[in-house]
Structures are given as C-alpha cells and as structure tokens.
C-alpha positions in Angstrom: 77.9 227.1 -74.5 80.4 226.6 -71.6 77.9 224.5 -69.6 77.6 222.2 -72.5 81.3 221.8 -72.8 81.7 221.1 -69.1 79.0 218.4 -69.4 80.9 216.8 -72.3 84.1 216.9 -70.4 82.5 215.2 -67.4 81.1 212.5 -69.7 84.4 211.9 -71.3 86.2 211.7 -68.0 83.7 209.3 -66.6 84.0 207.1 -69.6 87.8 207.2 -69.2 87.5 206.2 -65.5 85.1 203.4 -66.3 87.4 202.0 -69.0 90.4 202.2 -66.6 88.4 200.4 -63.8 87.4 197.7 -66.3 91.0 197.1 -67.3 92.1 197.0 -63.7 89.4 194.4 -63.0 90.5 192.2 -65.9 94.1 192.4 -64.9 93.2 191.3 -61.3 91.2 188.4 -62.7 94.1 187.3 -64.9 96.5 187.5 -61.9 94.2 185.2 -59.9 93.9 182.6 -62.7 96.2 179.6 -62.5 98.5 179.3 -65.5 97.5 176.5 -67.7 99.9 174.0 -69.1 99.4 175.3 -72.7 100.8 178.7 -71.8 104.4 177.6 -70.9 107.0 180.2 -71.3 108.7 180.3 -74.7 112.1 178.6 -74.5 111.2 176.5 -71.4 112.6 173.0 -71.7 111.5 170.0 -69.8 114.8 168.2 -68.6 113.2 164.8 -69.4 113.0 165.8 -73.1 116.8 166.3 -73.3 117.6 162.6 -72.9 116.3 159.4 -74.6 115.1 156.3 -72.8 118.7 155.1 -72.5 119.9 158.2 -70.8 121.7 159.4 -73.9 121.4 163.1 -74.9 119.0 163.6 -77.8 120.2 165.2 -81.0 119.2 168.8 -81.6 116.5 169.4 -84.1 115.7 172.4 -86.2 112.7 173.2 -84.0 115.0 173.3 -80.9 116.2 176.7 -81.9 
C-alpha cells in the first residue's frame, strides 16, 4: 500500500509542477505582448478630449465619473 501512495503523490506533484510551468509560460507571453489600444487603463484621459475645437473646456458628463 505505501508504494501506491508514493506513486500517487509523485503524480500529483508532477501535475502541480506542470500547471505551475504552464502558468509561468502564459505570464511570460502576456508580458511580451504589446498592449493594444482597447485595453487602456481605467480612468486614463486623453488631454485632447478635455477641450473642444475652440480650445474651451468641455462640460463634464455623467460618464466622466
């Protein structure tokens, strides 16, 4: 019986290590990818959007908060 348990522990540990390695690989791939324009940080404001074509400040809208 102990040999069977040891084998199961090895299988479980190997599966854990493979999962950890896969997560590390995916993290490294995400780090290398350039950020796309669609994933701008929340709250980031383009300064050009703060003024209208006459250079006057735009009024705040409900969606600005």
